[in-house]
Structures are given as structure tokens and as C-alpha cells.
C-alpha positions as CSV (number, residue, x, y, z in Angstrom):
1,X,0.0,0.0,0.0
2,X,1.0,3.6,-0.7
3,X,0.0,6.9,0.9
4,X,0.6,10.6,0.4
5,X,0.2,12.1,3.8
6,X,-1.1,15.7,3.5
7,X,0.9,17.3,6.2
8,X,2.9,20.4,5.4
9,X,5.8,20.2,3.0
10,X,5.6,23.7,1.4
11,X,8.5,26.1,1.7
12,X,11.3,23.7,2.5
13,X,13.5,24.0,-0.6
14,X,12.3,27.5,-1.6
15,X,9.6,29.9,-0.6
16,X,6.2,28.9,-1.8
17,X,7.3,25.6,-3.4
18,X,5.5,22.4,-2.3
19,X,8.2,19.7,-1.9
20,X,8.0,16.0,-1.2
21,X,9.2,14.8,2.2
22,X,10.7,11.3,1.8
23,X,11.5,10.9,5.4
24,X,10.9,12.5,8.8
25,X,12.2,12.3,12.3
26,X,10.4,10.6,15.1
27,X,10.2,11.7,18.7
28,X,11.1,9.8,21.8
29,X,10.2,11.5,25.1
30,X,12.4,10.2,28.0
31,X,12.2,10.8,31.7
32,X,15.3,10.3,33.7
33,X,14.6,9.9,37.4
34,X,17.3,10.3,40.0
35,X,16.7,9.1,43.5
36,X,18.6,9.9,46.7
37,X,17.9,10.6,50.4
38,X,16.8,13.8,52.0
39,X,18.7,15.5,54.8
40,X,19.1,18.9,56.3
41,X,21.4,21.0,54.1
42,X,23.6,21.9,57.1
43,X,24.6,18.2,57.1
44,X,24.7,17.2,53.5
45,X,26.7,14.1,54.1
46,X,23.7,12.6,56.0
47,X,21.7,12.5,52.8
48,X,22.2,11.5,49.2
49,X,21.8,14.4,46.8
50,X,19.5,13.3,43.9
51,X,20.4,16.5,41.9
52,X,24.1,15.3,41.8
53,X,23.0,12.0,40.4
54,X,20.8,13.8,37.9
55,X,23.8,16.0,37.0
56,X,25.9,12.9,36.3
57,X,23.1,11.6,34.1
58,X,22.8,14.9,32.2
59,X,26.6,14.8,31.4
60,X,26.1,11.3,30.0
61,X,23.2,12.6,27.9
62,X,25.3,15.4,26.5
63,X,27.8,12.8,25.4
64,X,25.3,10.6,23.6
65,X,25.8,10.4,19.8
66,X,22.9,11.8,17.9
67,X,21.2,9.2,15.6
68,X,21.7,9.7,11.9
69,X,20.8,8.0,8.6
70,X,20.4,8.6,4.9
71,X,17.1,8.2,3.0
72,X,17.1,8.2,-0.8
73,X,20.4,10.1,-0.9
74,X,19.3,12.7,1.7
75,X,20.9,12.9,5.1
76,X,18.6,12.9,8.2
77,X,20.2,13.8,11.5
78,X,18.5,13.3,14.9
79,X,19.2,15.0,18.2
80,X,19.1,14.5,21.9
81,X,18.4,17.5,24.2
82,X,17.5,18.0,27.8
83,X,14.4,20.2,28.0
84,X,13.4,20.2,31.7
85,X,14.9,19.6,35.1
86,X,12.8,19.4,38.3
87,X,14.3,18.7,41.7
88,X,14.4,19.8,45.3
89,X,11.8,21.0,47.7
90,X,13.5,23.8,49.8
91,X,16.7,25.7,49.9
92,X,17.8,24.0,53.1
93,X,16.9,20.4,52.2
94,X,19.2,17.9,50.4
95,X,16.9,16.7,47.5
96,X,15.7,13.1,47.5
97,X,14.5,13.2,43.9
98,X,15.1,14.9,40.6
99,X,13.7,14.3,37.2
100,X,15.2,15.3,33.8
101,X,13.1,15.4,30.7
102,X,14.8,14.5,27.4
103,X,13.6,15.1,23.9
104,X,15.2,12.7,21.4
105,X,14.5,13.2,17.7
106,X,14.9,9.7,16.2
107,X,15.6,8.7,12.7
108,X,14.6,5.5,10.8
109,X,16.4,2.5,12.2
110,X,18.4,4.5,14.8
111,X,18.0,5.4,18.5
112,X,20.4,7.1,20.9
113,X,21.9,4.5,23.3
114,X,20.6,5.3,26.8
115,X,22.3,2.3,28.5
116,X,25.1,4.5,29.8
117,X,22.6,6.9,31.3
118,X,20.8,4.1,33.1
119,X,24.2,2.9,34.5
120,X,24.5,6.1,36.6
121,X,24.1,5.4,40.3
122,X,20.6,6.1,41.5
123,X,19.2,6.8,38.0
124,X,16.4,5.1,36.1
125,X,15.1,5.8,32.5
126,X,11.5,5.7,31.3
127,X,10.3,6.1,27.8
128,X,7.1,8.2,28.0
129,X,6.4,8.5,24.3
130,X,7.9,7.1,21.1
131,X,6.5,8.6,17.9
132,X,8.0,6.6,15.0
133,X,10.1,8.2,12.2
134,X,9.3,7.5,8.5
135,X,11.4,6.7,5.5
136,X,10.1,6.1,2.0
137,X,11.7,2.9,0.8
138,X,10.4,3.0,-2.8
139,X,12.3,5.6,-4.9
140,X,9.9,5.1,-7.8
141,X,6.9,6.2,-5.7
142,X,8.9,9.2,-4.4
143,X,9.8,10.1,-8.0
144,X,6.2,9.8,-9.1
145,X,4.9,12.1,-6.4
146,X,7.7,14.6,-7.1
147,X,6.8,14.6,-10.8
148,X,3.2,15.3,-9.8
149,X,4.3,18.1,-7.6
150,X,6.4,19.6,-10.4
151,X,3.4,19.4,-12.8
152,X,1.1,21.1,-10.3
153,X,3.2,24.3,-9.8
154,X,5.6,26.7,-11.4
155,X,8.4,26.0,-8.9
156,X,10.6,22.9,-8.9
157,X,9.7,20.4,-6.1
158,X,12.6,18.7,-4.3
159,X,12.8,15.6,-2.2
160,X,13.3,16.8,1.4
161,X,13.2,15.6,5.0
162,X,11.0,16.9,7.7
163,X,12.4,17.6,11.2
164,X,9.3,16.5,13.1
165,X,6.9,13.5,13.3
166,X,3.7,13.0,11.3
167,X,1.0,10.4,10.9
168,X,3.1,8.9,8.1
169,X,5.3,7.3,10.8
170,X,2.4,5.4,12.3
171,X,1.2,4.3,8.8
172,X,4.7,3.0,8.0
173,X,5.4,1.4,11.4
174,X,2.0,-0.3,12.0
175,X,0.5,-0.9,8.6
176,X,3.7,-1.3,6.5
177,X,2.5,1.5,4.2
178,X,5.0,3.2,1.9
179,X,4.6,6.9,2.5
180,X,5.7,10.4,1.5
181,X,4.6,13.6,3.1
182,X,3.3,16.3,0.8
183,X,0.9,19.1,1.7
184,X,0.1,22.8,2.2
185,X,1.8,24.8,4.8
186,X,2.9,28.3,5.7
187,X,6.5,28.4,7.0
188,X,6.8,29.2,10.7
189,X,3.0,28.9,11.4
190,X,2.7,25.3,12.4
191,X,1.0,24.8,15.8
192,X,0.5,28.6,16.2
193,X,-2.6,30.5,17.0
194,X,-2.4,32.1,13.5
195,X,-1.7,28.9,11.5
196,X,-3.1,29.1,8.0
197,X,-2.5,28.0,4.4
198,X,-3.3,30.0,1.3
199,X,-6.1,28.8,-1.0
200,X,-3.8,28.8,-3.9
201,X,-1.6,26.2,-2.2
202,X,-4.6,24.1,-1.2
203,X,-5.7,24.1,-4.8
204,X,-2.2,23.2,-6.0
205,X,-2.2,20.2,-3.6
206,X,-5.6,19.1,-4.9
207,X,-4.2,19.0,-8.4
208,X,-1.1,17.2,-7.1
209,X,-3.0,14.5,-5.3
210,X,-5.2,14.0,-8.4
211,X,-2.2,13.5,-10.6
212,X,-0.7,10.9,-8.1
213,X,-4.0,9.0,-8.0
214,X,-4.1,8.9,-11.8
215,X,-0.5,7.9,-12.3
216,X,0.2,5.5,-9.5
217,X,0.7,2.6,-9.3
218,X,2.6,2.6,-12.5
219,X,1.9,-0.4,-14.9
220,X,4.9,-2.3,-13.6
221,X,3.7,-1.8,-10.0
222,X,0.1,-2.9,-10.6
223,X,-1.0,-6.2,-9.1
224,X,-3.4,-8.6,-10.9
């Protein structure tokens, strides 16, 4: 099965051009929990400072190699970044717990190795969310959609990669669907209060989708 997922791919290669995303990153949300023992801050040795354990874990996270891969000749690089730290209850108490939130942008077939983080004394790692990445594994399908995108607009569509997850990841991971992402968008407006798309781009995508439906599967790809 094949799918063109209509999430935004306009404005990646050039302003106003609707491109074809042949891959996108996934997102893995990780909570690192550091545990210790509370004590009065005047006698810190009587406790076990969870923030210190969390600091050791953060250092390991900073040393993690970011996942990377190549899809249809285009490089796709992931990332691992600490986004939140929460620990301590008062200025005069040695903290007994501390949590660190990590945002990992995964790529197809690759994940950052968190085993070294879990090996830190007093630290545990929990995956809270794992949105799958996507990679189109059929270059002929990607080329067919790119040709349809070219025919539907004045600009030249390119095969690009998206930095964030879409529903294409679920279709590929759970249903085995070969996907690309191609749709209307206005750069910088995604998930904002003023998010919008122009009617001209919506009409362009309508023509694009119609061309794909009429031209795919190609004769050699059709099943009896």
C-alpha cells in the first residue's frame, strides 16, 4: 500500500514551493529519574543528593551520539536534548529526587543508546512516548509524487526531509504503508494561533493529489 500524507511540506527547498518529504524524524520522550535521600542542608553528608545523580546523568546525555541515517540520498540527523529539570523542595533540604526530561528526535532505524545513562548510580530511565520516524523505501513512488508536484506548480519540487513526526510514521510502522509527506503549509506557522494556508496552495495540492492518484501505481507496479 502507498500513501501521500497531506501534512505540510511547502517552503522547504524554496519559498512557496510544495516539496515532497521522503523521510521525517520521530520523537522519543524520555524521563530520567534520579533518587537519593533527604537530609538537612547543614549536614549534606547525611543525605544522598539526587540532583548530583541527575547532573551525572545529564553529562552522559550530553555525550550521547545523535542518531543519523540517509534516505534516498538525503541525510537525516536526529538530536538528543535536555528540556526540563525538576528537583528539590526547599533551599535548606538535600533533595531526595530529581527528574530530567529528554527530547530525542529519532531517525529510521536508529536510536540514541541510553544504557550509559541508566548505568549512573541512583538513576532510572523511562520512555514516555515514542513517535515513529518515517522513511520512503520506494524511490519510484517518491519520484512519481515529485513529478506530480512539479506538474502542479511553477516551482521545482525537491525531495526533502521533515524535522518532526507526522502520521506517516504510524502508517509505515503499524501498517507497512510506503509513505511520503506532501501538503500545504505556511513556514513558521505550524501549531501557532495564526496557523493558516493559502487557498492557492490548497488548490495546488488538490491537483497534485489527483495526478498521483491517476499515475500511481505505474503499470509495472500494478498487481493482478
